[in-house]
N, C-alpha and C positions, 0 to 999 in steps of 0.2 A: 520853717519851710523854705525850700530853695526852688527857684524857677529856672527852667531850661528851655531855650528856644529850639525848635525843630525847623530848620530852614531848608527849603528846596530852591535851587537856583540852576542856571545854565551858563556854562563858560564864564564863570565869575572870577574876578581878581579878588581873592579872599580878603586880604588886608583892606582893600578899598571897600569891599562889601561891608565888612564889620564897621568901618568908619561911616559909610553912607547910611546904613540902617540904624546907626547909633545903638548898637548892641551893648547892653550894660549888664549882662548876666551870662552864665555858662550857656553853651549852645552846641547842638549837633548840626553841622551844615553838610548837606549832600549836594555836591557840585556835578551836574551832568556835563561831561566834557569828553575829551578824546583819549582818556587813559583811566586805568583803575589804580587805586592806591588810597592811602590815608595818612594823616598827620595830626599831631596835637599841638595846639598853640596856647601859650600861657599869656593871658592879657590881664590888665587891672580889673576887668569885670569878672574874670574867672576863666576856666579852661574851655577852649573851643576845640571840639573834635570834628575834623574835616574829612569827609569821605568823597573820593573822586570816583565816578562811575561812568563807563561808556553807555550803559543801559539808559534808554530814554523813557520818559513817562513820569508825570508828577505823582501818580499814585504809587509807583514803585519807589520813588525817592522818599516820599513821606513815610511809607511803610518801613523803609530801611532806617530812617531817622528815629521812628517810634521804637523800633527794635533795639536801638542803641540808647534810648533815653534811660536815665538812671537817677534823676532828681525827683523831689516830691511832687512838683507840678511841671507839666510840659505844656507848651503852647506852640501850635503850628504857625508857620510864617512863610511869606514869600519874599523875594528879593526886592520888591518895590514897596515894602512897608518901612516907614521911618518911625521909630519909637520915641515917645516922650520921655523926658528925664523922670526917673523914679517909677517907671512902668512896673518893674519887678516887685517893688514894695506894694504898689497898688493891687497887683494880682494876689500877692500873699495875703494882704489885709482883707480882700474881698472873700477869699476862700476861708479865712479864719472867721469872718463874720457870718458865713453860711455853711456850717458843717454838714447840712443836709445835702449840699451840692456835690455830685461827683464830677461835674463839668460846668464851666461857666463860659458863656458867649459874650465877649466884651465888645464895646463900641470901638470901631476903627473908622475914622472919617475918610470918606472917598469923594471923588468928583460927583456932583449931582447927577450927571448923565449915567453913572455906573452904580448909583446907590440902589441896593436891594432891601436894605433894612435900616431901621433907626430905633435904637433902644432908649426909650424915654423913661422906662421904669423897670424894676426888677420883677421877673415873672417866669413861669415854667415854659419850657420848650417841649413840644409834643410832635407827633407824627403829622399833624395837620399844618403846622407852621415851620417845620424844619427846613423847607426848601429855600428859604430866603437868606440863610446865613453862610458866609464864605469860610473857608478853612482857617484863614488867618485871624478869625475872631475867636477860635476855639482854644480853651485851656482846660486841662483835665488833671485830676489826681492820678498820677502815673500808675501807681499800683492798681487802682481800680480799672484803668483802661487796659492794662496788660492782662488782668484777670478776666476781663470781658472778651478778650480775643478779637477785638475790633481791628479792621484793616481797611485801607482804601481800595476801591475797585481799580483794576487795571484796564477796564474797558472805557473809562471816561476821563476827560481832562486833557491837558496839554501833553502831546506825545502819544496819546492813546487813539484807538480806532474811532471813538465817538467823542463829541464835544463835551462841554462841562456837565457837571452833575455828581462828580465823585464826592464832593463835600456833603451834599444833601443825603446821599446814600450812606455815608459814614455816620452822620448824626442819626439817621433812621436806624441803623444797625446798633448803635450805642443804646438807643431807647429800647429796642427789642431785647437787648441783653440785660435790661433792667437798670441801666445807669440813670441817675436823676440829673437832668440838665436844666439850667436856668439862664435867662438873658439878664444882663446887667448894664446899666447906663454908664458905668465907669469907662472912661476913654483911655486907651493906652498908646494910641499912635494914629498915623494917617497913611493912606495909600498915595504914592506919587504916580500920577497918570503916565501910562506908557501904552504902546500898541498891544491889543489883546492877543493872547497866545491861542485863542480859540474862536473868537467872534469876528467874522468877516462880512456879516450882513445877514438879512433875513432871506436866505436863499433856500433851495430845496434841501440841501444837507442839514441846514439848521432845523427845519421842521421834522425831517426824518430822524435825526439824532435825538431830538426831544421825545419822539415817540418811543425809541428804544429805552431811553431813560425812564419814561413814565411807566413802562411795563415793570421795571425793577423797583420803582419807587411806590407805585400804587396798585400793582397786581390787577385784580379783576375790575378795579375802579379806574383803570388807566384811560379808557375811552371817555368816561365822564369828565375826568380832570383834564384830558386833552381838549375836549370840546370847550370847556370853560376857559382854558388858556387861550386858545385861538380866537374864540368869539369875543372875549372881553378885551383882547389886545389887537383886534383886527385892524383898527384905524392906524395903529403904529406900525405893525409888522407886515401888513398885507397890502402895501402900496404897489409892489411889483408882481407878487403872486396872489391871485384871488384867494380869499379866505377859505373857500370851499376846496380848492386844490391844496392849500396848506394843510387843511384838516385831513385830506386823504393821504398826504405824505406822512403826517404824524401817525395816522392809523397803520400805515404800511410799516413804519418804524416799530410800532407796538408789536406787530406780527413778528418782525425779526427778533425783537427782544424775547418774545415767547419761545421762538425756535432756539435761540441761544441758551435760554434757561433749560429747555428740554434736553439739549445736548450736554448740559452740565459743563459749560465752558469754564475753564479755570480762570480765576481772576475776577469773578463777579464781585 
């Protein structure tokens, strides 16, 4: 098996990025910048295919990278991930050990303030726990992913109309398509802290955008999951906006999500 990184970045110096991330395998890098073009780089780790695009949006760049992926295993990545030595071999070995898995969600260490998940054991990923995993933890058997027709939403994430959530929707869609996903405690790297591309505080847009996401993620159960989210985290998130108002904003976002769905907006 061969591993290929699918990297999304913005205005990056490509040779410096390869060095900083410690890329040790073939890769497809989509660099959102001020021009369109592409180039192929030959490195000791393998061939690096670089695509330069004026178009903005993390979903669009990941979809393009996925379209160009051609190795046995693809793993999504961001420019702030630094990989451990031997990560490619670890990924290959874990897939070889679990032939039942179409996709594996690996452990990537992050700052405690940003941690949304911790893989302490091997186990299944389903529609009820898929919301905690970031895109940079995801590795797939490329042929299976292409056959499933999965793609990232153009509505959510950096450079999109609404805040984060494109990774959760992607996992949900993979599960709906019948792919078997599992979490694994195998660690492959760490995230280097940097300013968030989407989170600027628990303000009105945060709660509204979360409502839009919850419509697409949970459908008819969106209000229930939204209430649970706001109520359980009210002491953390509702210091400036009362939790009742936060909940109303989230419900308003759910209504907008429903309207988008009814219009059949391209890019869901």
